[in-house]
N, C-alpha and C positions, 0 to 999 in steps of 0.2 A: 729627652732631658730639656732640650731647647723649648719644646711646647710647654713643659711643666713650669719652667722658669718664666716663660711669657705669661702663663695663666696666673702665677703667683704675683707677678708685677701688676697685671691688670686688677686682680683682687685687692692688691695693696692700694692702688690708686682709688678704687671704688670705696674702700673702707675709709681712706683718708678724707674723701669728700663727705661721706656720712658723718665722720667724726667732727668735721667743721660745722655740719648742721646741728650736731648734738650740743655744741658749745653755745648755740643761740638760746637766749632765755625765753623765747617765745613758746606758747603752749604747743604740745606735740599732737593734740587732737584737733580735728577740723572745727569744732564748735566750742563755745564757752558759755556757761550759765552763770552770769555775774551775781554775786550776793554781796550786799553792802552791810556794814555795821551801823546801826542806828542807836546812839547812846540814850535816846529818849524812850526807846522800847524796853519793856520788861517781858519776862516769860508770861506772866499773867495777862499782859496786854496782848501779846501774840495769840494766846489762847482765845481771848475775847474776840479779836479781829477775825480769827479763823472761824469761830462759831457763827459769826454774823453771815458768812458766805457759805457755810457748810450745807450740803444737800439735805441733811436731816432737819433743817429749820422749817421746811414746809410741813413735814410731819408733826413737828412739835407745835407749830401754830394751829394745825388742825385739831390737835388734842385740846388745846386751850378753847378753841371755838366750840368743840363738842361739849366740854365741861360747862361752858356758859349756857348752851342750849338745854342741857339737862337740868341745870339749876333753875332756869326760867320755867321749865315745865313743872318742876316741883313747887315753884312759888305761885302757880296759877291756882285760883279758887275752884276751878272745875277740872274734872278728870279728862276732858277731851273737848272736841269741838261741839258747840251748842247748835241746835237746829231750830229753824223757824218755819212754821207751816201756815198756809192760808188756803181756805177752801170756800168756794161760793156755789150755792145751789139755787136754782130757779125752776119752779114748776112750769110745765109747758103751757098751762092755761094762763100763766102770768099772775096767778093769784097768791103765790108763796115765794118769798125770798128768804134764803137762809145763808148766813156767812159765819165762818168759823176760823179763828186765829189761834195758833198754839206756839208755844216755846218749849223745846225739850233740852234739858241740861243734864249732862252726865255727872254723877257725883263720885267723889272719892270713896273707896271702901274704907272701913275702919283701919286706921294706921297706915294706909297706903300713901297718903300725901307726905307724912313724915319719912317714910322709907324712900320715896322719890327725892326728897330734899337731901337725905343722907347720901343717896347715890350721887347726887350732884356735887356734894362736898368732897366725897372720895374721888370722883373724877377730876375735880380741880386740883386736889392734892397730888394725885398720881401724875397729872400733866406737869406740875412743877418739879416733881422728883425725877421724871424722865428727862427733863431738861438738865438737871444736875448731873445725872448719870451720863448723858450725852456729852456734856462738857468735860467730864473726867476722861471719857474715851478720846475726845479730841486732844486733851492734854497729853495723853499717852502717845498719840501719833506725833504731836509736836516735839515732845521730849525725845522720842526715838530718833526723829529726823534730825534734830539739832545735834545730838551726840554722835550720830552716824557721820554727819558732816565733819565734826571735829576729829573723829578717829581717821576718816579718810584723808583729811588734811595732813595728819601726822604721817600716815603711810606715804603720801606724796612727798612730804619733807624728807623722809627716809630715803626714798628713791632718788630724789634730787641730790641729796648729800652724797650718796654713792656715785652718782654720775660725776660730781665734782672731783671726788677722790680718784676715780679711775681715769678721768681726763689728765689729771696731774701724773698718774702712774704711767699712762701712755706716753706723755711727753718725756718722762724720765727714761723710759725704755728706748724711745726713738734716739734720744741723745746718746745713750750707751751703745746703741747699734752703730751710730755714726762714728763713735770713737773706737769701735771694734771690740768692745767688752762683751757684747751679746750677739747671738746669731739673729739674722733677719726674721726668722720664724717667730721669735718672741714678740715682734711687733704685731704679727697676725694674731697671736694668742691674746695679747693685751687688747687689740681692737675687737676681737670676738667677745671678750668679757665685757667690754664697754657696750657693744651692741646688745648684749643680753640685759645689761642694766638699763639700757634705753627702752627695751621692750617692757621691762618691769615698770619703768617710769610712765610709759604710755598707758599701761593698764591702770596704774595708780591714779593718773590724771583723769582717765575715763570714769573710774569709780567715784572720784570726787565730783565730777560733773553730774553723774547720776544721782548722787546724794543731794547735790544742790537742787537739781530738778525735782526730786522727790519732795524736798522741803517746800519749794515754791508751788508745787502741785497741791499739796495738802493745805497750805496756809494762804495761797493766792498772794504771797508777798515775796519781795526780793530783798527784804532787809531782815537782819537778825539782831537780837539784843547784844550789847557789848558783853554782858555776863548773864549766864543762866544757871549758875551753880546753885544747888539747894542744900538746906540743912536737913539732916537725917531725922525723920520722925519715927523713932523705933518703937515697935510694938511687940510684946512677947507672944501674943496670939492674935488671930484675926478678930477684929471687932464686928459686931452685928450692925454697927452704924455705917458700914461701908456703903457709899452712895448707890452702887449698882444693886447691892443686896436690899437696901431700903426701897429702891425703885420697884423691884419685882414684888416686894411685900405690898407696896401700895397698889399694884395691879391686882394682887390677890384680894386685898380688902375691897377694892372697887367691884370686882366680880362678885364677891359675896353680897355686897350691898345691892347689886343689880338683881341677883337671884331672889333676895328677900323681897324686893319691890315687885318682882314678877309673880312671886307666889301670892302676894296680896291682891293681885288682879282677880284671882278666884275664877268664878264662872263668867265674869265680865263686870261692867260698870252698871250700877243702878242709875236709872234715868228718871228725872223729875219732869213731869209735863204740866204746864200751866196754860190755860186757854180761856178764851171768851167766845161766846156764841150770840148771834144776833138773828132774831126771827122778825120778819116784817109781815104784818097781817094784811089780808086783802081788803080793799075798800068796799068791795062788793058783798063781803060776808061779815055781818055785824057780830058773828059769834067768835071771830078771831081777834086776838090782841097782839100788839107788839110786845116782845119779850127780849130781855138781855140777861144772859147768865154767865156765871163764872165757874170754871171747873179746874180741878187739880187732880193729878194722878201720879202714881209711882209704878215703874216697871222694874221688877227685881229678877235678874237672871238666876238660873239655878241649873245644876246638873251638867255644867260644861267644864268642870275641872279636869276631866280626862283629856279634853282637847288642848289644855295648857301644858300637860306633862311632857310632850316632845320638846317644847321650847325650854322648859326647865332642865330636862335631861341634857340638851345640847349645851346649855350654859354650864352645867356641872362638868361636862367633858372638858370645856375650856378651863374651868377652875382647876380641875385635877391636873391638867397639862401644865398650868402655871406652877402649881405646887411641886410637880416633878422637876420642872425647870429650876425652881428655887433650890431644891435639894442638890441638883447637879452643879448649880452655880456656886453654892457654898463650898462644895468639894474643889471646884476649879479655883476659887479665890484662895482657899486654904493652901492648895498646891502652889499657886503663884506666889503666895507670901513665903512659903518654905524655900522655893527656888530663888527668890530675890534675896532672902536672908543668907542662903548658902553661897550665892555668887558674890555677895558683899564680903563674906568672910574669906573666900578664896582669893579675891582680888586684893584684899588688905594684906594677906600673906605674900602674894605675888609681888606686890608693890615694895615690900620690905626687901625681898630678894633682888628685884630689879634695881633698887637704890643701892644695895650693896655691890652688885655687879658694876654699876656706874662708878661707885667710889673706887673699886679695884681697878677698873679700866683707866680711869683718870690718873690714878697713881702709877700704873704701868706706863701710860703714855709719857708721864713726866720723866720716868727712868729711861725710856727709850729716846726722848729728846736729849737728855743728858748724854747718853751713849753716842747719839749721832753727832753731838757737838764736839766730842773728843775723837770721832772717827772709828768707833767700834762697830757701828752698823751702817749700812748704806741707806740712801733716801727711800728706796722701794720698801724696805722693811719698816721704815718710819711711817710711810704712807698707809701701809696695811694696818699698822697699829692705830693710826689716826682713824681709819675706816671703822675698825672694831670699836674704838672708843666712841665714835659718833653714833654708832648703832646702839651702844649701851645707853647713851644719854637719851636718844630718841625712844628706846624701849621703856626706859623709866618714865618718860613723859607720857607714853602711850598707856602704861599701867595706871598712872595717876589720873589720866583722863577716863580710863575704864572704870576706875573707882568712883569718880564723880558721876559717870553715867549710871553706875549701879545704885548710887544713892537716889538718883532721880527715878530710876525704875522701881526701887524699893517703895519710895513714897507713892508711886503710881499703884503698886500692888496693894498697898494698905488703904488706898482710897483718899490720898491727900491731894487736894487741888493746889496748883502753884499760886 
């Protein structure tokens, strides 16, 4: 019995020391990821700043450079690199000198240049639309990160509020133990509950830090807008002008233009050859004369279409893969729209319930405060009621925040940029 009492006293001293530490307003986790509010920032501005530093920018820039290169090729008057040739011949006797200069120019096949220009236009359009689709994806990451921080902050506030209530409860229990109204074991029980709440607070604070780090990692910023609530852009059904859907359509159109241009290559390019010849007569032979001549020729390829078919087939494989991706994408977008709409409806109903619970809890707290003032209940009962009321208030706040988040996620699902 003596050892048991000694252990209880030692545990009590330990818990009292921990309780003092709990009362400190300092963070319970070892590190902190500060985030500041910047009133000059808007959600749209955050998305723009994030996109400037986003890893996909290198890819988007290369798409634009590729489109420029394709357009330049289509604007060229020749179908490829020209060739110049020079040949000189001299007889061993020194009596004959012959020189030949030629220029070979590859010509566009019928309709091929127009197809190449169309391919360049489609490539440029696709590059622009990929940029818009990427911006929407970034907006989704930013939206989710901001509202995750907001919800984690509420969870932290809930845990902190419970700590405050249980600290007051522990003080009341200690006082009643000192007066002899309660056994000493009640102090240990109250301290155990307080430590459990401290553990919850520590986890809530850690999750808040993780949410902050996630935001700063995505945006490369340590500042957030003062407000980022959005207006609901409600759609009855998924529109085909969704930026992601439009972007993949542009890829399909580009691939179709590339295949058309490739088919017009046919057996190859027709080459136009222009040349001049110069013959220098021998001074010793009066029968020879100096001559200058001009010649022109055309080389027309044929019979090589079979060699082009593997390239066309490979392009068709890529085209049909894109078409399959588009069909799956539409299903995914349609499902995301339905889920966003469903979540919005659920949280609207839950918010009404949470607000009603808050109203009832506040009304009950008023009654308990009146009962306490006339001595009908003790302070511990009042503190417990205050804790339940505080939880109801914060739960209503959490539901309101979840509804605002669901509005943002719904706008994201239907393809609305902030």
